[in-house]
TORROMAR-68944 format. One record per residue: x, y, z of N, C-alpha, C in turn; residue number from 1; residue in one letter. Coordinates in steps of 0.05 Angstrom, whole numbers, plus 5000, padded with zeros to 4 digits. Atoms other than C-alpha are relative to their C-alpha. Layout:
N
SITE	n.x	n.y	n.z	ca.x	ca.y	ca.z	c.x	c.y	c.z	num	residuo
SITE	X	Y	Z	X	Y	Z	X	Y	Z	NUM	a
...
//
This chain:
205
SITE	n.x	n.y	n.z	ca.x	ca.y	ca.z	c.x	c.y	c.z	num	residuo
SITE	4971	4983	4987	2962	8304	3751	4991	4999	5031	1	x
SITE	4999	4999	4964	2965	8300	3829	4988	5020	5010	2	x
SITE	5012	4974	4984	2922	8353	3867	5023	5013	5006	3	x
SITE	4979	4982	4982	2986	8373	3906	5019	5014	4979	4	x
SITE	4985	4981	5022	3020	8394	3837	4981	5026	4995	5	x
SITE	5014	4974	5004	2966	8447	3835	5008	5021	5009	6	x
SITE	4985	4979	4991	2988	8513	3842	4974	5025	5000	7	x
SITE	5022	4972	4999	2937	8576	3864	5018	5025	5006	8	x
SITE	4982	4971	5000	2969	8644	3854	4976	5023	5014	9	x
SITE	5018	4980	4985	2945	8702	3893	5013	5027	4996	10	x
SITE	4993	4971	5009	2946	8776	3870	4991	5010	5017	11	x
SITE	5016	4978	4981	2930	8826	3926	5019	5011	5012	12	x
SITE	4983	4977	4992	2960	8888	3952	4999	4996	5037	13	x
SITE	5002	5006	4971	2937	8866	4024	5011	4986	5011	14	x
SITE	4985	5022	4984	2985	8829	4070	4984	4979	5011	15	x
SITE	5018	5018	4978	2930	8803	4114	4983	4976	4982	16	x
SITE	5016	5017	5014	2887	8774	4056	5024	4982	4988	17	x
SITE	4985	5019	5008	2947	8744	4026	5009	4976	5017	18	x
SITE	4987	5022	4980	2973	8706	4095	4972	4989	5005	19	x
SITE	5016	5020	5000	2901	8679	4103	4989	4986	4978	20	x
SITE	5004	5023	5024	2895	8652	4036	5024	4978	4993	21	x
SITE	4975	5018	4999	2966	8623	4041	4989	4975	5015	22	x
SITE	5010	5027	4979	2940	8579	4100	4979	4984	4990	23	x
SITE	5024	5016	5012	2875	8567	4069	5008	4979	4981	24	x
SITE	4992	5022	5029	2907	8542	4001	5012	4979	5011	25	x
SITE	4984	5024	4992	2959	8498	4038	4981	4982	5014	26	x
SITE	5018	5025	4982	2904	8467	4087	4986	4976	4978	27	x
SITE	5017	5022	5020	2868	8441	4017	5020	4988	4986	28	x
SITE	4984	5008	5011	2931	8419	3997	5015	5005	4968	29	x
SITE	4999	4984	5023	2944	8462	3944	5028	5019	5004	30	x
SITE	4983	4984	5009	3008	8503	3921	4998	5027	5001	31	x
SITE	5002	4972	5011	3004	8576	3938	5024	5013	4992	32	x
SITE	4985	4982	4998	3041	8631	3914	4993	5029	4996	33	x
SITE	5011	4970	4993	3030	8705	3933	5017	5022	4982	34	x
SITE	4994	4976	5016	3039	8770	3895	4987	5022	5007	35	x
SITE	5013	4976	4993	3031	8843	3918	4988	5019	4979	36	x
SITE	5003	4972	5024	3026	8876	3851	4995	4976	4968	37	x
SITE	5005	5013	5031	2998	8848	3777	5030	4999	4987	38	x
SITE	4972	5001	5008	3076	8866	3755	5015	4974	5010	39	x
SITE	4978	5025	4991	3106	8818	3803	4988	4973	4984	40	x
SITE	5012	5025	5012	3058	8761	3778	5003	4992	4976	41	x
SITE	4994	5008	5027	3069	8771	3701	5029	4993	4997	42	x
SITE	4964	5007	5004	3149	8763	3714	4996	4974	5009	43	x
SITE	4991	5023	4990	3134	8695	3741	4991	4984	4972	44	x
SITE	5002	5024	5030	3138	8638	3677	4978	4984	5011	45	x
SITE	5024	5015	5001	3074	8605	3664	5004	4970	5011	46	x
SITE	5000	5026	4990	3057	8543	3704	4988	4980	4982	47	x
SITE	5016	5021	5017	3049	8476	3666	4986	4979	5015	48	x
SITE	5018	5019	4986	3009	8442	3720	4971	5017	5005	49	x
SITE	5023	4988	4993	2938	8455	3741	4997	5028	5014	50	x
SITE	4999	4978	4987	2930	8530	3763	4979	5016	5000	51	x
SITE	5018	4981	5006	2886	8585	3778	5011	5029	5012	52	x
SITE	4998	4970	4989	2885	8661	3805	4977	5009	5012	53	x
SITE	5016	4981	4984	2857	8695	3863	5008	5026	4996	54	x
SITE	4993	4975	5010	2853	8763	3840	4986	5024	5018	55	x
SITE	5014	4976	4990	2842	8832	3874	4992	5012	4978	56	x
SITE	5010	4984	5030	2799	8874	3828	5019	5033	5006	57	x
SITE	4987	4981	4989	2840	8941	3863	5024	4992	4997	58	x
SITE	4970	5004	4998	2909	8930	3851	5019	5029	4998	59	x
SITE	4984	4976	5003	2963	8988	3856	5008	5005	4971	60	x
SITE	4991	4993	5035	2987	8980	3779	4979	4992	4989	61	x
SITE	5016	5009	5019	2951	8944	3732	4976	4989	5018	62	x
SITE	5020	5013	4979	2879	8929	3765	4989	4978	4984	63	x
SITE	5011	5028	5000	2840	8864	3765	4997	4995	4968	64	x
SITE	5014	5005	5019	2803	8870	3701	5019	5006	4975	65	x
SITE	4976	4994	5023	2865	8897	3655	5022	4969	5004	66	x
SITE	4988	5026	4999	2901	8835	3685	4993	4981	4987	67	x
SITE	5020	5021	5008	2846	8787	3667	5004	5004	4971	68	x
SITE	4993	5005	5032	2855	8807	3593	5028	4995	4990	69	x
SITE	4975	5011	5006	2924	8798	3591	5000	4962	5003	70	x
SITE	5002	5026	4992	2914	8727	3625	4983	4987	4980	71	x
SITE	5017	5016	5018	2856	8708	3575	5014	4996	4972	72	x
SITE	4994	5004	5016	2901	8718	3522	5035	4976	5004	73	x
SITE	4969	5016	5002	2973	8687	3546	5002	4982	5017	74	x
SITE	5006	5022	4978	2951	8641	3604	4967	4985	5001	75	x
SITE	5027	5007	5009	2884	8612	3574	4990	4973	5023	76	x
SITE	5015	5021	4986	2885	8552	3618	5001	5005	5026	77	x
SITE	5005	4991	4972	2889	8598	3681	4977	5013	5012	78	x
SITE	5025	4986	4988	2816	8609	3710	5002	5023	5026	79	x
SITE	4989	4980	4989	2809	8669	3748	4968	5005	5021	80	x
SITE	5024	4994	4977	2769	8684	3816	5006	5026	5012	81	x
SITE	4997	4973	4991	2760	8757	3836	4992	5004	5027	82	x
SITE	5009	4990	4975	2759	8787	3906	5004	5025	5001	83	x
SITE	5001	4974	4996	2741	8849	3922	4989	5013	5023	84	x
SITE	5016	4986	4972	2731	8903	3983	4969	5007	4995	85	x
SITE	5030	4982	5002	2672	8940	3952	4995	4994	4968	86	x
SITE	5008	5001	5034	2650	8905	3881	4976	5011	5000	87	x
SITE	5023	4995	5008	2594	8934	3845	4989	4979	4981	88	x
SITE	5012	5019	5016	2542	8899	3802	5013	5004	4968	89	x
SITE	4989	4999	5027	2573	8924	3730	5025	4990	5002	90	x
SITE	4979	5011	4997	2641	8905	3755	5004	4971	4999	91	x
SITE	4999	5022	4998	2621	8839	3769	4996	4984	4980	92	x
SITE	5011	5008	5028	2580	8829	3707	5027	4997	4979	93	x
SITE	4979	5006	5021	2643	8845	3668	5018	4981	5005	94	x
SITE	4982	5021	4990	2690	8801	3704	4985	4972	4993	95	x
SITE	5013	5027	5016	2641	8739	3693	4989	5002	4975	96	x
SITE	5002	4997	5022	2629	8759	3625	5026	4989	4980	97	x
SITE	4973	5006	5012	2704	8755	3608	5007	4967	5011	98	x
SITE	4989	5029	4990	2705	8682	3645	5006	4996	5021	99	x
SITE	4992	5003	4970	2721	8691	3716	4980	4983	5007	100	x
SITE	5014	5018	4987	2701	8631	3754	4977	5009	5025	101	x
SITE	5016	4995	4973	2674	8667	3815	5008	5029	5004	102	x
SITE	4998	4980	4989	2669	8733	3844	4991	5004	5027	103	x
SITE	5011	5008	4966	2671	8738	3924	5013	5034	5008	104	x
SITE	4997	4975	4985	2665	8799	3965	5015	5002	5025	105	x
SITE	4983	4997	4973	2715	8813	4025	4982	5004	5021	106	x
SITE	4982	5020	4999	2714	8782	4072	4980	4979	4995	107	x
SITE	5013	5028	5016	2696	8719	4035	5002	4972	5018	108	x
SITE	5006	5025	4993	2670	8656	4061	5020	4978	4992	109	x
SITE	4980	5022	5006	2727	8595	4068	4991	4979	4979	110	x
SITE	5008	5025	5013	2681	8544	4043	4995	5006	4964	111	x
SITE	5008	4998	5034	2657	8583	3976	5027	5009	4988	112	x
SITE	4978	4999	5017	2732	8599	3967	5015	4977	4992	113	x
SITE	4987	5027	5010	2759	8530	3970	4980	4991	4977	114	x
SITE	5018	5012	5019	2692	8510	3923	5017	5014	4981	115	x
SITE	4987	4991	5027	2716	8561	3872	5025	4990	4990	116	x
SITE	4964	5011	5013	2789	8539	3870	4995	4976	4989	117	x
SITE	5004	5033	5007	2766	8466	3866	4989	5001	4970	118	x
SITE	5014	4996	5025	2720	8487	3804	5027	5015	4976	119	x
SITE	4980	4985	5017	2777	8532	3776	5023	4979	4987	120	x
SITE	4979	5017	5001	2829	8478	3781	4991	4976	4985	121	x
SITE	5013	5014	5015	2784	8429	3749	4997	5009	4969	122	x
SITE	4990	4989	5031	2783	8478	3685	5023	5000	4991	123	x
SITE	4975	5000	5016	2846	8487	3683	5012	4971	4994	124	x
SITE	4990	5027	5010	2865	8414	3684	4989	4991	4970	125	x
SITE	5009	5001	5026	2814	8407	3625	5016	5013	4980	126	x
SITE	4983	4986	5016	2853	8459	3590	5020	4990	4990	127	x
SITE	4982	5004	5003	2912	8434	3598	5004	4974	4981	128	x
SITE	5003	5024	5021	2892	8366	3570	4988	5006	4975	129	x
SITE	5008	4994	5030	2861	8398	3510	5019	5011	4983	130	x
SITE	4979	4989	5011	2922	8437	3497	5022	4983	4991	131	x
SITE	4989	5018	5009	2963	8379	3500	4993	4981	4976	132	x
SITE	5019	5012	5027	2920	8340	3452	5006	5017	4974	133	x
SITE	4991	4985	5023	2922	8397	3404	5033	5000	4991	134	x
SITE	4971	5003	5009	3002	8397	3408	5006	4976	4986	135	x
SITE	5004	5034	5014	2998	8320	3392	4987	5007	4973	136	x
SITE	5008	5002	5023	2955	8336	3334	5015	5015	4980	137	x
SITE	4982	4986	5014	2993	8392	3308	5028	4989	4989	138	x
SITE	4976	5026	5005	3056	8346	3315	4996	4981	4980	139	x
SITE	5011	5021	5024	3021	8293	3274	5000	5011	4968	140	x
SITE	5004	4994	5023	3002	8334	3222	5026	5016	4984	141	x
SITE	4981	4992	5003	3069	8370	3218	5015	4977	4986	142	x
SITE	4985	5020	4994	3101	8304	3215	4993	4986	4964	143	x
SITE	5008	5009	5025	3060	8286	3141	5013	5014	4980	144	x
SITE	4982	4981	5022	3095	8302	3076	4979	5019	4989	145	x
SITE	5013	4974	5011	3067	8359	3034	4973	4986	4983	146	x
SITE	5016	5009	5016	3034	8312	2989	4979	4991	5020	147	x
SITE	5019	5014	4985	3000	8273	3045	4977	5028	5018	148	x
SITE	5013	4985	4995	2978	8336	3072	4980	5016	4982	149	x
SITE	5014	4993	5020	2951	8358	3010	4979	4981	4988	150	x
SITE	5023	5025	4995	2909	8292	3009	4983	5005	5026	151	x
SITE	5015	4999	4977	2882	8303	3076	4983	5019	5002	152	x
SITE	5016	4971	5005	2860	8378	3064	4975	4997	4977	153	x
SITE	5021	5005	5022	2821	8347	3004	4981	4983	5006	154	x
SITE	5014	5014	4990	2795	8287	3026	4978	5009	5023	155	x
SITE	5018	4992	4974	2764	8316	3094	4976	5015	4987	156	x
SITE	5023	4981	5009	2721	8361	3051	4977	4984	4986	157	x
SITE	5018	5013	5011	2686	8305	3022	5007	4989	4975	158	x
SITE	4993	5013	5037	2719	8292	2947	5007	4974	5007	159	x
SITE	4993	5023	5001	2724	8223	2929	5031	4991	4985	160	x
SITE	4969	4999	5008	2796	8196	2914	5002	5010	4972	161	x
SITE	4990	4995	5030	2789	8200	2839	4991	5034	4999	162	x
SITE	4998	4969	5010	2767	8276	2844	5027	5012	5015	163	x
SITE	4977	4994	4993	2827	8286	2893	5020	4987	4981	164	x
SITE	4974	5006	5017	2875	8249	2841	4998	5022	4978	165	x
SITE	5007	4982	5021	2839	8299	2788	5011	5027	5006	166	x
SITE	4991	4973	4991	2859	8360	2830	5026	5005	5008	167	x
SITE	4971	5009	4994	2929	8334	2848	5017	5000	4974	168	x
SITE	4983	5013	5025	2945	8308	2778	5015	4978	5009	169	x
SITE	4979	5023	4999	2962	8243	2808	4978	4979	4996	170	x
SITE	5021	5021	5002	2930	8171	2802	4986	4996	5021	171	x
SITE	5017	4999	4984	2879	8150	2843	5004	4976	5020	172	x
SITE	4987	5019	4979	2919	8088	2869	5020	5015	5020	173	x
SITE	4975	4981	4979	2972	8143	2896	4985	5010	5020	174	x
SITE	5014	4989	4975	2920	8178	2935	4990	4985	5013	175	x
SITE	5002	5018	4978	2896	8114	2961	5020	4994	5023	176	x
SITE	4974	5006	4982	2966	8100	2987	5002	5024	5024	177	x
SITE	4997	4976	4983	2974	8170	3016	4981	5008	5021	178	x
SITE	5020	5001	4981	2902	8168	3046	5005	4977	5022	179	x
SITE	4997	5021	4984	2919	8105	3081	5025	5007	5020	180	x
SITE	4985	4985	4982	2985	8140	3113	4997	5024	5017	181	x
SITE	5015	4980	4988	2948	8198	3128	4988	4991	5028	182	x
SITE	5018	5013	4972	2896	8157	3175	5022	4989	5019	183	x
SITE	4976	5011	4982	2960	8123	3205	5019	5015	5009	184	x
SITE	4987	4977	4983	3002	8181	3220	4982	5016	5016	185	x
SITE	5020	4976	4978	2943	8221	3248	4990	4986	5021	186	x
SITE	5010	5023	4976	2920	8157	3288	4973	5007	5000	187	x
SITE	5031	4991	5010	2852	8167	3255	4988	4975	5005	188	x
SITE	5011	5020	4997	2809	8116	3282	4982	4984	4971	189	x
SITE	5022	5000	5021	2759	8124	3222	4997	5024	4984	190	x
SITE	4998	4978	5019	2744	8173	3164	4985	5025	5021	191	x
SITE	5014	4983	4985	2695	8207	3212	5025	5017	5019	192	x
SITE	4983	4991	4982	2751	8212	3264	5018	5018	4988	193	x
SITE	4981	4981	5017	2801	8243	3207	4983	5028	4999	194	x
SITE	5015	4979	5011	2743	8296	3187	5002	5014	5027	195	x
SITE	4999	4987	4976	2743	8311	3265	5022	5012	5009	196	x
SITE	4978	4990	5001	2815	8320	3267	5007	5021	4987	197	x
SITE	4996	4976	5022	2816	8364	3211	4985	5027	5007	198	x
SITE	5017	4977	4991	2762	8405	3239	5019	5017	5025	199	x
SITE	4984	4996	4978	2804	8411	3307	5020	5022	4991	200	x
SITE	4974	4983	5013	2865	8438	3265	4995	5022	4979	201	x
SITE	5010	4977	5022	2826	8485	3222	5009	4989	4975	202	x
SITE	4992	5008	5026	2840	8442	3156	4973	4992	4986	203	x
SITE	5021	5003	5023	2793	8436	3099	4983	5019	5004	204	x
SITE	5025	4981	5003	2748	8496	3114	5009	5025	4985	205	x
//
């Protein structure tokens, strides 16, 4: 995805901070979107391009740490950079443990902010790629017949074809045929690849 498609969200109730960040973000070639409150931000649909959030800890409605909890569940591909006028050590530790990319104290250094945003967007891009891969894997698995799904679930646990045949009450030749179809439909390059795919999908465990 091109860098210009990346969106940087800012939630801060201080208009001067929003204005300065908007200029800084544009200067780096990213698209800024400004919000005064957490609720305004939450009403914005999820972005499907690399994105991140610059978030003030102290907001008039939900505070930054509360918003972080919601985002970690609903928008996992959105890394957060916290900014605060008076951050303390426990707050910083809590934010970082919950996955924040950076915690900057106002007035923050422009270079430090740009570095943090670049890192956050890289993380977001990776998360979106992984999510797309998972959706593709789930789609391929859903396209398997019920019997093919049963065969796949058993073979990835290490059972031999004859053992799978016994488990399912079908012939070994039929198992081989289903197994070949599973490999083809799941686009698995090898049996080890199929086991890896099954592991990512939570199958056979």
